[in-house]
C-alpha positions in Angstrom: -21.3 24.9 -10.4 -22.7 27.6 -8.8 -23.4 26.9 -4.8 -20.6 24.4 -4.7 -17.9 25.3 -2.6 -19.3 28.8 -1.7 -17.8 29.3 1.7 -15.4 32.1 2.3 -11.8 31.3 3.7 -12.8 33.5 6.5 -14.8 30.8 7.9 -13.2 27.6 8.9 -13.5 24.5 6.7 -12.1 21.3 6.8 -13.0 18.4 4.6 -11.4 15.2 3.1 -11.6 15.2 -0.9 -10.0 12.2 -1.7 -8.4 9.1 0.0 -6.0 7.0 -2.1 -3.1 4.3 -1.8 0.0 6.4 -2.7 2.6 3.4 -2.3 3.0 -0.2 -1.3 5.8 -2.5 -0.8 5.6 -6.2 0.6 8.6 -8.5 0.5 8.7 -12.1 2.2 12.2 -13.4 0.8 11.9 -16.5 2.9 8.4 -17.4 2.9 8.7 -20.9 2.4 11.1 -21.4 5.2 9.0 -19.1 7.5 5.7 -20.8 6.7 7.4 -24.0 8.1 7.7 -22.3 11.6 5.4 -21.8 14.5 4.2 -18.4 13.8 5.5 -16.3 16.6 6.8 -13.0 15.1 8.5 -10.0 16.9 7.6 -7.1 14.7 8.7 -3.5 14.4 6.9 -0.6 13.4 7.4 2.7 12.2 4.9 5.4 11.5 5.3 8.7 10.0 3.3 11.7 8.8 4.1 14.1 6.1 1.9 16.8 4.7 2.5 19.2 1.8 0.3 22.3 0.7 -1.0 22.5 -2.7 -2.9 25.2 -4.4 -6.4 26.6 -3.4 -6.1 25.6 0.5 -5.7 21.9 -0.5 -3.2 19.7 1.3 -1.9 16.2 0.7 -1.2 14.4 3.8 0.6 11.2 3.5 0.7 8.7 6.4 3.4 5.9 6.1 3.8 2.8 8.2 7.0 0.5 8.1 6.5 -3.2 9.4 9.6 -5.6 9.7 8.5 -9.0 11.0 11.1 -11.6 12.2 10.2 -15.2 13.0 12.5 -17.8 14.8 15.4 -15.3 13.7 14.5 -15.2 10.1 13.3 -12.4 8.3 9.8 -13.0 7.7 8.4 -9.9 5.7 8.8 -6.2 5.0 6.0 -3.9 4.5 5.5 -0.3 3.8 2.2 1.3 3.0 1.8 5.2 2.0 -1.9 6.0 2.6 -2.3 9.5 1.3 -5.4 12.0 1.3 -6.2 15.3 0.1 -7.8 17.7 2.3 -9.5 21.2 1.6 -8.6 23.3 4.8 -9.4 26.8 5.1 -9.8 29.6 7.7 -7.7 28.2 10.5 -4.7 29.9 12.5 -1.4 28.4 11.7 -1.1 26.3 14.9 -4.7 24.9 14.6 -3.8 24.1 10.8 -0.7 22.3 11.6 -2.6 20.2 14.1 -5.0 19.6 11.7 -2.6 18.3 9.4 -0.4 16.4 11.7 -3.0 15.0 14.1 -6.8 15.0 12.8 -6.1 14.1 8.9 -4.0 11.0 10.0 -6.9 10.2 12.6 -9.3 10.1 9.9 -6.7 8.3 7.3 -5.7 5.5 9.8 -8.5 3.0 9.4 -7.7 3.1 5.4 -4.1 2.3 6.3 -4.9 -0.5 8.7 -7.0 -2.1 5.8 -4.3 -1.9 3.4 -1.8 -3.5 5.6 -4.2 -6.2 6.8 -4.8 -6.8 3.1 -1.1 -7.0 1.7 -0.4 -9.2 4.6 -3.4 -11.8 4.0 -2.3 -11.7 0.1 1.2 -12.5 1.3 0.0 -15.7 3.3 0.3 -14.1 6.6 -2.4 -13.4 9.3 -3.8 -9.7 9.5 -2.0 -7.6 11.9 -4.6 -5.2 13.0 -2.7 -2.1 13.8 -3.6 -0.9 17.4 -5.4 2.4 17.3 -3.0 5.6 17.6 -3.4 8.8 19.2 -2.3 11.2 16.8 -2.9 14.3 19.0 -0.9 13.0 21.8 2.0 12.3 19.5 1.6 15.7 17.9 1.6 17.1 21.5 4.6 15.1 22.4 6.4 15.8 19.2 5.7 19.6 20.0 6.9 19.8 23.4 10.2 18.1 22.4 10.8 20.4 19.8 10.0 23.5 22.0 12.4 21.9 24.6 15.3 21.4 22.1 
C-alpha cells in the first residue's frame, strides 16, 4: 500500500470514496384506484442534506429526498430515498469544509439520487419523475444568510 494516499493533511484533498443507497421507502396504498385515473399528479418534495465526521478525515454525507404525490385527491405514493456517500476531505479551512459538505458533495451525489428515485417509481408502476437539477451552492448561501440574519 505504499504510495497510496501519500498526500499530507496540509495540502487540500477532496475525493469521493464510495456512494451507496442508505435507505429507500416506497408506498402506493391505493395503486389500483390511482391507476384507473388520468395521471395529473400534484407532488410535494422535500430535500435534506446531513453529514457526519468519521475518523481519518472521512465524512458520510446523506442526501435525502421525500416525495408525496396525490392524483385526483387520492394519495398516489410516498417515496423517500437516502443517498449516501463517503468523502475524504482534508486541508480545507472550516468555512470551505462546510461548503464542500453542504454543497459540493450533494451536487456530486444528486444524479445517483435521481436515478434511484426514477427506478423506484418505475418499479411501482409510475412514470419516472426526473427531478430537476438543484443548485446546492445557492441553497447553502441562502441557508447561511438566513442563519446569520437570525
